[in-house]
N, C-alpha and C positions, 0 to 999 in steps of 0.2 A: 545759305545759313547752315551751320553744322548741326548735326542731329545728336542729341545726348544719348549715350549708351543706355540700353535697356537695363533695368535693375536685375533682370534674371541672369545676367552674365556675371559669374562669380570669379573674383580675382584674388589670388593668394600671392603676397609678397614675402620673400624669404631672405634672411641674412645668412650667407654661407660661412663656413669656418675659414679663417679665424679673424676676429676683430679685437674686441676687448671683452673682459668678463665682468666688469663692475657695472656696466650700463649698456643699453641697446645702442647699436649704431643707428643714427636717426633717419637714414634714407627711407626705410620701409614705413616709419611713422609719418613722414611727410607725404609719401605717396598714398598711404592708406587714408589719411585725413583728407587729402585732396579728392581722391576718388569718391569717398563717401559724400563729400560736399556736392559732387556732381551726380549723385544718385546711383553709384555703382556699389554692388555688394562686394566689399573689400575687406580682407582679413590679412593677418600677418603672423609669421613664425620666426623665431630666432633659432635656427638650426645650429649655429655656432655654439651657443650656450647649451643647447640640448645635447650636443655631442660631448662636450666636456663633462656635463653632469652624468652622462651615461658611462663614460670611461672612468671617471673618478667616483666610483661607487663600489660596493662589495661585488656586485655582478661584474663590473668592469675590471676590477683587480683580479678576479678569478679568471677572466678571459685573458688578461695579460700574462698570468702565470701559465696558462695553457700554451700561450705562444712561446714562452721561455722554455717550456718542457720540450718543444719541438726543435729548439736550437741545439746544435752540437755543443758539447761541453766547452770546447776551445773557443767558441764564439760568444760565450757568456762573459761579458766584461766584469771587472771587479765591482762596479756599481750594481750590475744586475745580480751578481752572486750575493752581494750584501742584502739586496732586496729579497732574494729567496730566503736567506737565513732569518730575516726579520718579518717574513710574510704575514704570519699570524697577527703581529702587532699592527702592520699596515692594514690588514683586513678589518681589524677591530676599530681602528681610529679614522679611517678615511671618511666615513659618513658623518661622524661627529665633527671632524675638522671642517668639512664642507658646510655643514649646518651652522657652525659657528661663524664662518666667513659670510654666510648669508644673513646673519643676524637672527637666526631662528632658535639658537641655543646658546645664549650668552653665558650661562653658568659654567659651561665646560671650559671657558676661557681661563679660569683659575688653574685647572689641571694643565692646560696647554702652556700657560706662562711659567709653570713650575719646572718645565723641561724634563719631566720624567714620564710623560704620557705619550708623546709622539716619538716614533723612531727618528733618529737624526742621521741623515746622509751627508754627502760632501757639501751640499749647499749651506750647511750650518758652520762650515769651517771658518768663514770670515769673522764669525762672532768671537773667535779666539783672539782676534787682533785687538779687541777692546779689553785690555788687561788693567785691572785695578791693583796697584802695588800694595794697597793697604788691606786687601782681602775683602773689599766691599763689593757692591753690585757693579760689574763692568759696564752695564748698559744704563746706569742711572742717569747719565747725561742725556739719554734719548727719551726715557720713559718716566723718570722720577721714581718716587717711592710708591705711587699709587696707580701707575699707568698699566694696569692689568690687561685691559682690552686691547690697547695698541700693541703691547708686548706680545700678547697671544696671537694677534693678527699677523704680526711679523713672523713669528715662528710657524704659524699655520701656512703662511705663504711660502716660506722656505721648504716646508714639508711637501706641498703640492709641486714645487719646482723639482724636488728630488724625484717624485713619482713621474713627472713629465720627462725627466732625463732618462729614467728607466724605460719608459714607453718609447722614447726616441731611439734608444740603443737596442731594444729587443723587438720592437714591432715596426716602427716607421721612422726612419732617420729624418724625414721631412717635417715632423710634427713640432710645432711651437704654439704657445698660448696665444700669441698675437699675430701669427702668420703661419700659413701651412703650404708647403711646397712652393714657396715664392719664386724660386729660380726657374720653375717650369714656365713662368709667364712673363716675368719682368724683362722688358725689352727683347723678347724672343722673336727674332725676325721670322722664324719658321715655326709652324704648328707641330712639327714632328716630335719634339720632346714631350709635349703635353699629350699628343695622340698615343705615343708609346706607353706613357704612364696610365692613360685611361684604358688601354687594351690589356694591361697587366692584370693578373689575378688579384682579387680583392684581398686586402689585409684586414686586420681587426678594425682599424679606423674607418676604412672604406665600407665595411659591412655594417658598422653601427650607423654611419651616415645614410646608407641606403635604407636601412630599417626605419630610421627617424623620418626620412623623406616620405616613405610609403605610409607611415602613421599619419603624417600631416595631410596627405592626399585623402586618406580615409576619413579624417575628421571634417575636412572642408569641402571635398569633392569639387575642386575648382575647374573652371573652363580654361583659365589662363594663369600661369605661374610666372611672376616677375622675380628675377634673381639679381639682386643688387650687389655688385662687386666693386667696392671702393678702392681696393688695393691689390697688387699682384698676389699677395698672400691669401686672397679669397678665390682666386680663379680656378685652381684645381678642384676645390670643394664645390664651386659653382657648377663646373662641368660634370662632376660626379653626381650632383643632385639632378641635373638635367638628364643624364644618362639613365638614372633610376626611373625618372618620370617617363621617359620615352619607352623604356623596356616594359613598364607597367601598363601604360595607356598612351599610345602614340597620338591620340586625338587631342590630348591636353596641349595647348599652345604654350610654348616656353619662350620667354623674352629675357635677353641679357642687357643690362645697363649698369650705370654707376661710374664712379670716378676713374677706375682703371680703363674702362671702355672709352670714356670721354677723352682720356689722355693718350692711350697707347693704341687703340684700334681704329683710328680715324682713317687709315688707308687699308682697312681689312679687305683681303682678296682671297681668303682661304675657304673654299667650299665646304671642307670637312667640319668647320665650326657649326654648320647648319644641319649636321647629323644630330646635334644636341639641342640647338636653339633655332626656333623658327624665325625669330627676328632679333636684331641687335640695334638698340637705339642710342643716339648720341645726345650729350648735353642734358639739360634739365628734362626730366621725364614727363612732365605734365602734358604738354601739348602733343608730343609723339604718341603717348598712351591714349589720349582721347581719340586721336586720328586712327590709331590701330584698332581700338575697340569698336569704333564706328565701322571700320573695314570688315572686321570679323562678323559683324551683324548685317553686312550687306548694304550698309548705308553710305559707303564711301569706296570708290574704286582704288585699286592698288596703287595707281599712279598718283594718288593724292595723299599718300602717307607722308609723314614728316620726319626727317632725319633718321631714316631707318634703312638698315641693311637687311637683305633677304636673298635667298637662292632662287634663281629663275633659270630653268633649263640647264641646271648643273653649274651655273656661273653666279658669282656674287654680284648683286646689283644694289646700288644706293639710290634711294628715292627721297626727295625732299621737296614738298610743295611750297616751302618757304613761308609758311604761316607764322605769325609772330608768337613769341612765348607768352605764357600766362604772366601778367604783371605780378610782382612779388606780393603786392597788397591783396591779390585775389587767390593766392595758392591755398589759403585757409590755414587752419591750425593743425600741427601734427598730433596724432593720437597714438598712445601706447596701449590702447585697448587690445587685449589678446596676448600681450607679451607678459611673461611671468615675472613681474617686477620684484616679487619677494624671493626670487631664486638667483639673482645676480650676486656675484662674489665681491666683497670689499677686500681688496688685497693691499698689503703694505710691504712692498719689496725693497724700498730704500728708505733709510732713516733720515729723511729730509722733509720738513713740513710742506714745502711747495711741491716737490717732486711727486709726493704721494697722491696729489689731486687727480692725476691721470688714471690711477688704478683703484683708488679708494672711494667708496660711497657711490650711490647711484645719482647721476645728474640728469635732469631734463635738458636735452641738447636742443638749442634753438639758435636761429640766425637773426641778427639785428638787421642786416641788409644783404642783398644778393651781390656777389662780386666784391671787388676791391676798389675803394675810392682813389687809391694812389696809383696802382697798376703801372709802375715804372721800373721796378727792380729787375735788373738785367739777368738774374739767375732764375727768375720766376716764369711760369708758363702764362705770361700776360696776354698772349694771343688767343687763349682759349676762353670760351664763353663763361666758365665759372669764375674767372678772374676779370675779364674785360667788360662784362655787362653789369655795370653798377646800377642797382635799383633798390632804393630805400623805402621805408614805410613810416607813417606817422607814429610818434611815441604812443599815442592812445591805442593804435591798432596793435602795437607790440605788447603793451601791457594787457590788452584784452586777451591776447593769445596766452600770455603768462598766467592770467587768472583762470582761463579755461583749463590749462594744463594742471594747475594746482588742484582745481576741483576734481579732475579725473584721477590724478596720481596720488594726491594727498601729500605731495612732497614739494618743498619750496626752494630746492637747490637747482640752479641753472648754470649750464656751461654754454656760453655763446661761442659758436664754432665758426665765426667769420674768419676770412683771410686776415682782415684787420678791421676791427670795429671802429667806426668813425667817432672821433671825440665829440663832435656836435650831437650826434645821435645818442651817445651814451649820456651826455649832459641832459638831453631832453628826456631820456628814459628815467634818469634819477629824479627829475622834477615831477614826472608823471607818477612814479611810485610814491613820492612824498605826498603828492596831491591826493592820492587814493588811500594813503596811510597803509600801504601794502608792504609787508616785511618779507624779503627774500634774501637768499645768499647767491652770489653769482661771481663768475670769473670768465675770462676770455682773452682772446688774442688782440693785440693792438700794435700800432707803430709808436716808437718812442719819440714822438714829435712834440714840439714846444707848446702846442695847444693844451697839453696836459699840464696845466699850471698847478701849483700847490692848492689853490682854491678849488679847482675842478676835482683834483684827486680826493680832497676831503669830502666833497659832495658825493663823489662816487662811493667812497667808503661808507658814508651815511646811508646810501641807497642799498647797501648790501654787498658791495664789491669786496671780495676777500683776497683776490689774486689776479695778476695779469701776466701774460707772456708776450714777448715781443722779440723781433729780430735785431740783435746787435751785429750778427753775422761776423765779419772780420773786423776786429777792433782796430781799425787803421783808417785815418781820414782819407788817405790816398785811395784805398780800395773801396771805402764806403762811397766816395764820389764816383768811382768807376762803376760801382754797382747801382748807382742812381738811387740810393736809399733815402736821400734827402735829409740825413741826420749826420751829426758829428759825434765823436766820442765825448766831448765836453757836454753836448746837449743830452746825450743818453745818460750821462752821470747825473745831471740836474733833474731830468725827468724821473729817473728811477729813484733818486733820493726823495722826490716829492711823493711818489707812491709809498715808499717805505715809511716815511714820516706820517703818512695818513693811516698806517697800519695795514697796508696792502702788500702781500708777498709778491715778489718779482722773479720771473724766470726769463733767462736770456737764451734765445736760440743763437748758436755760434757756428761758424763755418770755417773750414780750412781747405786749402787746395784750389782757391779761386785763381783764375788766369793771372799770371805774372806775379803771384804771391811768392815772395822769397823766404828763405829761412829767417832772415832778419825781421821781415814782416810778421812771421809766425811767433817768434820770440817776443816781439814788441806787443803783439795782440794778447799773448798770455799774460804779460805784465799788466796791461790795462785791465784784464779780467781779474787778476789777483787783487789789484787795487780796488776794483769795484766791490769785490767780496769783502775785502778788509774794511772798507768804508761802510759796509752794511747796505749798499745800494741795491745789490741783487742777492737773492738767497739760493738760487738754483740755476742750472744751465745745462745745455747739452751741445756737444760738438758733433757736427755731422760733416761728412766729406762732400765737397762740392761735386755735383754731377751735372754735366752739360746735357740739356734736353733740346730736342728739335723745335720745341715751341717757345723757347726763351729767346730774348735778345742775343745772348751769347751764341746759342745754336743757330740763329738766323743770320747774324752778322758777326762771325768770329773774328774777322779782320779788325773790327773796332776794339777788340779786347786782346789783340796781340797773339792769338792762337790760330792753329790750323786744324780743322776737323778731319778725323780719320774717315775714310769711305765706309759707308754702311753696306752690309750685304743686301741682296734682293729681299725686300720685305713683303710677306703675304699675311703676316699675323701682327705682332706687336712692334711698335716703333716709338721709342721715347729717348732713352739715354743714347748719347753719341760720344765716342771717344775723341780726344783732342790731343794735339801735340803742343806743349807749353815750352817755349824756348828756355825758360828758367831752369828746367831739368831737375827740379827739387823732388826728393823722395818723400812725398807727403804721407805715405803709409807709415813710415817710421816716425815721423813727427806726430801723427795722429795718436799713436800709442801714448806718447808723453802728454799730449794735450788732455786726453781722456783720464789719464791717471791723476794729473794735477787737478782737474775739475772735480773728480770724485772726492778727492781729499778736501778741496775747498768747500764743497757742499756739506761736509761733515765738520767744518771749522778747523781743519788740520792743514799745516804747512803754509799758512798765510804769511809767515815771516821769512820763508825760504827764498833764496835766489831762484828765479824761475828756471835757470839753466840746470838746476839739480834734477829736474824731472826728465831731462833728455838723456838717452843712453850714450849718444856720441857728443862730440864737441860742437857747440853752437855759439854764436857771437853773444857778447854782452848786450843787454837791452839798451836801446837808445832813449827809452822813455824816462823822463825825470821821476825819481822815486815818489815824489809827492804830487804828481800831476793831477790825479783825481781830487785829492784833498784841496788843492788850490782852485780847481774848477768849481768845486762846491762852495768855496769861500767867496 
């Protein structure tokens, strides 16, 4: 029988930079809630948010100006020089702008909306594209006559983007709001680039992160620090955090986990990683952490750890006692206790009602079920635990969690972060919410499958569903079949129409560059997308370039998809993306520029009557899709 960790062992979970600024990434909330349910003294910190708030303050801007002063004049870009000229205005406005985006000072929105308060850099240039020939308000189509708050939020977001660009050009070229130094980790076979970056002298961003880390250690005095890294753009920050901890007190146990680790470090063999982290755990953290905490208290031998890497006699060793994961019904309710929920920033970077949901407002992130009920898509990492192990809970349990979170946060907005929320589970959720007369707002990711009937879509809308996102991927029946999506273009049209008619916004994930995709396929796919926008079936979308991963069916069986994988270098660190040779020989990079340009315009209601060939810089074939294909499918 396992021994529960003693309450005296204090555990701190941290979110490293960068993830998103409007709401906490949920990994630490899940771990903290679970550990507390097992009697562990667990707390959490969002160091990503703390870093941004430190940099985007009067103190932070003064530090940025000091960095600029150290630059030779010839290295100061036009953007940096403009920042210097307007510095006093930036200094006076940065904290009011941040407070407005946090919802703490709404009255300043009137001044921001008037466009005479904030200094305007290059990020404001696209606003000039919205020209009103009659001399009226060029943005009235987006905000109307009274949309002061949204208008000001958009301008304040552009303002922060301008300052971030200055920081990137004058302080740290790797800095971005949603990712930081991503290239140092993503599919990096060798640890050398990251090691060199960590050995370099600290810049302003590094120094701020170290100070914030030490502040958190002083507040919580933890024995164990868990660093959750969901994306490659968190990894550099995670290692800088661990570096600061080890320099301050080497006895603090540091543990690395999260989505990046689960995906890219499954073959970890680099001993230098353990100069920073004592342990690296794979897949869901609950069971490995319980085992690790027991080990640290002397109640479990090292050989009984679960899915954990560690360094033994200078070499990396993987230990897995093979104990089963904690059932999803028993992981407990995530908690946001300890996170500064009133300090997150509601950003509005794109004038599209659906697209804004990812960056605007604070959402309680929750999972309807563990894993994916479909788990067949050939481009997806279906062999990994977070996809392959499907584990659902009863609707009553889910709504119990929802009610607990509302009581804690006082907020009723939920983002369900499933790979694809099951239609049956969502229907049961809607019924349980109605049974309890509980009003919430929610959105999440789904598959565009036929189970989402008009009747079910209306029930979901009545339960509080405001938006859904789903993978249309390549709008081609041939390629959808090759992808094993289990849907057709006609079916997607009917399902998305059902959501739209129920008053639910729809976002489509789109893909280009899939194996054997031709130029004709790409042109036809864009025509399908144009018709879906024109028919009002979808309101938002995003094109991403297909990447072959070693954990996907394409990466595991490339011969079934007509491609040949390029050999990988010797891997001791990260392994995920793998290059491939597609006999079609299509230049997808060039096509991608046209696809994203077209999509940007479609999301703003522009160019929907244009021939899709007009978006491409070179000659492309005429579409073979009938002009009224979607219209007929809906009829």
